[in-house]
Z-matrix of the N, CA and C atoms (Angstrom, degrees):
N
C 1 1.457
C 2 1.522 1 108.28
N 3 1.330 2 115.41 1 144.74
C 4 1.456 3 121.57 2 177.51
C 5 1.529 4 109.57 3 -115.69
N 6 1.334 5 115.75 4 170.11
C 7 1.469 6 119.38 5 177.83
C 8 1.530 7 110.40 6 -62.23
N 9 1.331 8 117.58 7 -31.22
C 10 1.466 9 120.47 8 179.12
C 11 1.532 10 111.00 9 -66.88
N 12 1.325 11 117.96 10 -36.37
C 13 1.465 12 121.53 11 177.00
C 14 1.524 13 111.71 12 -70.03
N 15 1.328 14 116.66 13 -25.65
C 16 1.461 15 121.11 14 179.61
C 17 1.531 16 111.54 15 -76.68
N 18 1.322 17 116.82 16 -19.54
C 19 1.463 18 120.79 17 179.53
C 20 1.526 19 110.00 18 -71.78
N 21 1.337 20 115.30 19 145.76
C 22 1.455 21 121.31 20 178.97
C 23 1.512 22 110.71 21 127.31
N 24 1.341 23 115.70 22 -165.66
C 25 1.467 24 122.01 23 179.42
C 26 1.519 25 109.66 24 -101.05
N 27 1.319 26 114.89 25 135.36
C 28 1.459 27 122.60 26 179.07
C 29 1.526 28 109.00 27 -127.07
N 30 1.321 29 116.39 28 143.11
C 31 1.455 30 122.26 29 171.86
C 32 1.520 31 106.40 30 -107.02
N 33 1.329 32 115.85 31 131.05
C 34 1.455 33 119.41 32 -175.89
C 35 1.511 34 113.07 33 -129.18
N 36 1.318 35 114.70 34 161.40
C 37 1.457 36 121.49 35 173.52
C 38 1.524 37 108.68 36 -147.49
N 39 1.325 38 114.48 37 147.81
C 40 1.458 39 122.11 38 178.45
C 41 1.522 40 107.58 39 -114.14
N 42 1.315 41 116.42 40 130.37
C 43 1.467 42 120.92 41 -178.67
C 44 1.523 43 109.64 42 -56.53
N 45 1.316 44 115.46 43 132.69
C 46 1.458 45 121.07 44 179.70
C 47 1.516 46 113.93 45 90.93
N 48 1.326 47 117.56 46 -0.85
C 49 1.460 48 121.88 47 179.79
C 50 1.525 49 109.40 48 -125.50
N 51 1.318 50 116.13 49 140.97
C 52 1.462 51 121.01 50 177.83
C 53 1.524 52 112.21 51 -93.18
N 54 1.338 53 117.39 52 0.64
C 55 1.464 54 121.03 53 -177.63
C 56 1.517 55 111.58 54 -66.64
N 57 1.322 56 115.74 55 138.30
C 58 1.457 57 119.99 56 169.85
C 59 1.525 58 107.37 57 -89.24
N 60 1.319 59 115.85 58 138.18
C 61 1.463 60 121.61 59 -174.91
C 62 1.521 61 108.60 60 -124.42
N 63 1.319 62 115.90 61 131.62
C 64 1.462 63 122.14 62 174.94
C 65 1.519 64 107.18 63 -117.24
N 66 1.317 65 115.85 64 126.84
C 67 1.458 66 122.02 65 177.29
C 68 1.524 67 107.45 66 -119.38
N 69 1.329 68 116.32 67 124.47
C 70 1.463 69 121.81 68 178.53
C 71 1.523 70 107.43 69 -119.11
N 72 1.334 71 116.27 70 120.28
C 73 1.462 72 122.01 71 -175.56
C 74 1.522 73 111.47 72 -125.02
N 75 1.323 74 115.73 73 142.82
C 76 1.459 75 122.54 74 174.94
C 77 1.513 76 108.37 75 -136.67
N 78 1.324 77 117.71 76 -176.58
C 79 1.464 78 119.82 77 178.55
C 80 1.527 79 110.39 78 -65.85
N 81 1.322 80 116.59 79 142.35
C 82 1.466 81 120.85 80 176.64
C 83 1.530 82 107.65 81 -73.35
N 84 1.337 83 117.76 82 130.94
C 85 1.463 84 119.58 83 -176.94
C 86 1.527 85 114.58 84 -70.40
N 87 1.321 86 117.95 85 -18.46
C 88 1.471 87 120.55 86 -176.56
C 89 1.520 88 113.60 87 -112.73
N 90 1.330 89 118.27 88 -32.34
C 91 1.459 90 121.46 89 -173.50
C 92 1.522 91 110.11 90 -114.56
N 93 1.323 92 116.25 91 104.88
C 94 1.460 93 121.32 92 179.35
C 95 1.527 94 109.81 93 -60.27
N 96 1.319 95 116.03 94 138.78
C 97 1.463 96 120.81 95 179.32
C 98 1.512 97 113.49 96 87.40
N 99 1.334 98 117.74 97 0.28
C 100 1.459 99 122.72 98 178.86
C 101 1.517 100 109.26 99 -114.89
N 102 1.337 101 115.76 100 167.17
C 103 1.455 102 121.58 101 177.23
C 104 1.526 103 109.46 102 -120.24
N 105 1.328 104 115.08 103 157.03
C 106 1.456 105 121.21 104 177.86
C 107 1.518 106 107.75 105 -144.68
N 108 1.319 107 116.76 106 142.38
C 109 1.455 108 119.56 107 179.82
C 110 1.514 109 111.86 108 -176.36
N 111 1.341 110 115.05 109 -144.72
C 112 1.457 111 121.56 110 -175.36
C 113 1.516 112 109.89 111 -137.73
N 114 1.316 113 114.44 112 150.52
C 115 1.457 114 121.45 113 171.02
C 116 1.523 115 106.57 114 -118.39
N 117 1.325 116 116.40 115 129.39
C 118 1.457 117 121.71 116 -177.86
C 119 1.524 118 110.27 117 -120.81
N 120 1.324 119 113.95 118 129.77
C 121 1.459 120 122.55 119 173.33
C 122 1.535 121 105.71 120 -124.86
N 123 1.317 122 118.26 121 165.03
C 124 1.463 123 118.40 122 176.85
C 125 1.536 124 110.26 123 -55.31
N 126 1.330 125 116.24 124 119.33
C 127 1.462 126 121.23 125 177.59
C 128 1.514 127 115.75 126 86.01
N 129 1.335 128 119.02 127 -0.53
C 130 1.469 129 119.41 128 178.80
C 131 1.522 130 111.09 129 -148.25
N 132 1.321 131 114.48 130 155.30
C 133 1.455 132 123.05 131 -179.68
C 134 1.525 133 106.62 132 -150.35
N 135 1.340 134 116.96 133 115.30
C 136 1.465 135 121.19 134 -174.86
C 137 1.525 136 111.78 135 -124.39
N 138 1.350 137 116.90 136 153.50
C 139 1.461 138 119.31 137 172.74
C 140 1.533 139 111.00 138 -70.01
N 141 1.333 140 114.62 139 152.88
C 142 1.464 141 121.11 140 -179.80
C 143 1.524 142 108.52 141 -144.57
N 144 1.323 143 116.55 142 141.39
C 145 1.456 144 122.93 143 173.43
C 146 1.518 145 108.46 144 -131.25
N 147 1.331 146 116.56 145 162.21
C 148 1.450 147 118.25 146 179.12
C 149 1.503 148 112.86 147 -175.20
N 150 1.346 149 113.37 148 179.59
C 151 1.456 150 119.99 149 178.03
C 152 1.519 151 109.91 150 -157.18
N 153 1.325 152 113.81 151 173.41
C 154 1.454 153 122.59 152 175.04
C 155 1.518 154 106.45 153 -121.50
N 156 1.326 155 116.25 154 126.59
C 157 1.464 156 121.16 155 -179.37
C 158 1.522 157 107.82 156 -130.46
N 159 1.330 158 116.67 157 112.56
C 160 1.466 159 123.52 158 -179.54
C 161 1.528 160 111.07 159 51.81
N 162 1.336 161 116.26 160 41.20
C 163 1.454 162 121.78 161 177.12
C 164 1.513 163 115.23 162 87.82
N 165 1.329 164 118.31 163 -12.24
C 166 1.464 165 121.64 164 178.43
C 167 1.525 166 110.04 165 -91.45
N 168 1.330 167 115.38 166 136.46
C 169 1.456 168 121.98 167 -178.57
C 170 1.524 169 109.36 168 -101.28
N 171 1.342 170 116.03 169 131.81
C 172 1.461 171 122.02 170 173.07
C 173 1.519 172 107.72 171 -125.61
N 174 1.333 173 116.00 172 124.16
C 175 1.460 174 122.13 173 175.73
C 176 1.522 175 108.21 174 -125.52
N 177 1.328 176 115.75 175 139.13
C 178 1.469 177 120.80 176 179.50
C 179 1.519 178 108.60 177 -127.68
N 180 1.344 179 115.28 178 130.88
C 181 1.465 180 120.50 179 178.23
C 182 1.520 181 109.21 180 -112.06
N 183 1.330 182 115.48 181 158.27
C 184 1.456 183 120.93 182 -177.88
C 185 1.525 184 109.90 183 -139.10
N 186 1.336 185 116.78 184 115.63
C 187 1.462 186 121.30 185 179.58
C 188 1.522 187 112.06 186 -70.31
N 189 1.348 188 117.05 187 -27.23
C 190 1.470 189 119.88 188 -177.48
C 191 1.526 190 113.08 189 -110.63
N 192 1.325 191 117.43 190 2.11
C 193 1.457 192 121.51 191 177.82
C 194 1.515 193 115.19 192 81.25
N 195 1.343 194 117.93 193 1.15
C 196 1.461 195 118.31 194 -179.80
C 197 1.532 196 113.31 195 -132.13
N 198 1.317 197 118.91 196 -35.38
C 199 1.468 198 118.60 197 179.85
C 200 1.527 199 109.92 198 -116.40
N 201 1.309 200 116.71 199 153.13
C 202 1.460 201 122.95 200 -177.51
C 203 1.529 202 109.21 201 -73.81
N 204 1.327 203 116.01 202 125.76
C 205 1.460 204 120.57 203 179.03
C 206 1.529 205 112.25 204 -116.37
N 207 1.320 206 117.39 205 -4.98
C 208 1.457 207 121.42 206 176.88
C 209 1.517 208 110.24 207 -161.42
N 210 1.327 209 116.07 208 137.75
C 211 1.467 210 121.50 209 -179.84
C 212 1.526 211 108.79 210 -126.52
N 213 1.317 212 115.00 211 133.26
C 214 1.455 213 123.20 212 178.25
C 215 1.528 214 107.59 213 -113.26
N 216 1.322 215 118.06 214 118.97
C 217 1.458 216 123.46 215 179.48
C 218 1.519 217 107.66 216 -119.06
N 219 1.337 218 117.37 217 115.58
C 220 1.453 219 118.47 218 -173.69
C 221 1.507 220 115.01 219 -144.48
N 222 1.319 221 113.75 220 171.75
C 223 1.462 222 124.05 221 177.88
C 224 1.520 223 107.95 222 -130.41
N 225 1.315 224 115.62 223 144.88
C 226 1.457 225 120.58 224 176.76
C 227 1.532 226 108.56 225 -67.75
N 228 1.323 227 115.85 226 134.84
C 229 1.455 228 121.40 227 177.83
C 230 1.524 229 109.51 228 -68.95
N 231 1.318 230 115.89 229 127.62
C 232 1.464 231 120.94 230 -178.83
C 233 1.525 232 109.57 231 -58.62
N 234 1.315 233 115.93 232 134.85
C 235 1.456 234 121.50 233 178.80
C 236 1.520 235 114.53 234 83.97
N 237 1.332 236 118.33 235 -0.59
C 238 1.467 237 120.74 236 -177.90
C 239 1.527 238 113.08 237 -91.31
N 240 1.316 239 117.29 238 -3.09
C 241 1.473 240 122.34 239 -178.46
C 242 1.527 241 112.04 240 55.95
N 243 1.327 242 116.67 241 35.71
C 244 1.462 243 120.88 242 176.47
C 245 1.512 244 114.50 243 79.13
N 246 1.335 245 118.28 244 17.49
C 247 1.466 246 120.06 245 -178.13
C 248 1.526 247 113.54 246 -108.61
N 249 1.334 248 117.34 247 2.71
C 250 1.464 249 120.47 248 178.37
C 251 1.524 250 109.21 249 -144.28
N 252 1.322 251 115.60 250 133.51
C 253 1.465 252 122.11 251 -179.28
C 254 1.525 253 108.16 252 -128.35
N 255 1.317 254 116.45 253 132.13
C 256 1.467 255 123.10 254 175.30
C 257 1.521 256 107.97 255 -116.40
N 258 1.336 257 116.96 256 149.95
C 259 1.446 258 118.62 257 177.02
C 260 1.510 259 113.05 258 177.11
N 261 1.338 260 114.60 259 -154.53
C 262 1.468 261 122.87 260 -177.51
C 263 1.518 262 110.36 261 -119.32
N 264 1.329 263 115.04 262 133.61
C 265 1.458 264 122.12 263 175.91
C 266 1.522 265 107.78 264 -105.07
N 267 1.336 266 116.11 265 129.70
C 268 1.459 267 122.10 266 178.89
C 269 1.524 268 107.94 267 -117.07
N 270 1.316 269 116.41 268 117.87
C 271 1.461 270 121.09 269 178.37
C 272 1.526 271 107.93 270 -97.53
N 273 1.330 272 116.55 271 103.30
C 274 1.457 273 120.63 272 -176.34
C 275 1.516 274 111.27 273 79.70
N 276 1.327 275 115.22 274 -176.42
C 277 1.463 276 120.50 275 -174.93
C 278 1.514 277 114.25 276 -83.76
N 279 1.338 278 117.98 277 -32.04
C 280 1.459 279 120.36 278 -172.69
C 281 1.519 280 114.70 279 -105.61
N 282 1.324 281 117.68 280 -1.52
C 283 1.460 282 120.63 281 -177.74
C 284 1.530 283 110.46 282 -78.18
N 285 1.339 284 116.71 283 146.42
C 286 1.463 285 119.10 284 177.15
C 287 1.529 286 110.17 285 -69.94
N 288 1.335 287 117.51 286 152.58
C 289 1.471 288 119.72 287 179.52
C 290 1.529 289 111.32 288 -71.43
N 291 1.334 290 114.69 289 149.89
C 292 1.462 291 122.58 290 174.81
C 293 1.524 292 107.83 291 -125.24
N 294 1.314 293 116.07 292 139.96
C 295 1.463 294 120.20 293 178.93
C 296 1.527 295 110.01 294 -66.84
N 297 1.326 296 115.93 295 143.33
C 298 1.458 297 120.28 296 174.82
C 299 1.514 298 109.64 297 -134.09
N 300 1.333 299 114.34 298 163.17
C 301 1.448 300 122.01 299 171.01
C 302 1.517 301 108.13 300 -139.93
N 303 1.316 302 115.70 301 138.46
C 304 1.474 303 122.96 302 176.50
C 305 1.522 304 107.24 303 -124.30
N 306 1.324 305 116.00 304 135.80
C 307 1.460 306 121.07 305 176.45
C 308 1.525 307 109.13 306 -125.36
N 309 1.303 308 115.69 307 135.83
C 310 1.461 309 121.50 308 -179.11
C 311 1.527 310 109.11 309 -66.87
N 312 1.342 311 115.54 310 126.04
C 313 1.455 312 121.03 311 178.41
C 314 1.521 313 110.70 312 -97.30
N 315 1.363 314 116.04 313 -43.41
C 316 1.459 315 121.59 314 179.71
C 317 1.522 316 108.77 315 -145.76
N 318 1.328 317 116.45 316 142.79
C 319 1.474 318 119.35 317 177.66
C 320 1.508 319 111.92 318 -67.90
């Protein structure tokens, strides 16, 4: 997977949560090879940045726009052609990881 494949709209879910999550990513305006966008949950909308490194996806969200409040660490699902990512969501530094899945909604 490349940063260009990571761009677009994604629908996500975190195990143990009923929240619907929309992630919209585009090219980062300052850092080539990275993405920048927003993550939206019911009642909240936060900035998000990320990248792809050797096939692994890292996304970081920020509730206050300056410090990381959530980290998404994932791998592309084999056979999905870059349209599905599974991994671990970490809310803050001390919280236990929760499984997540993201599916591409729009390129």
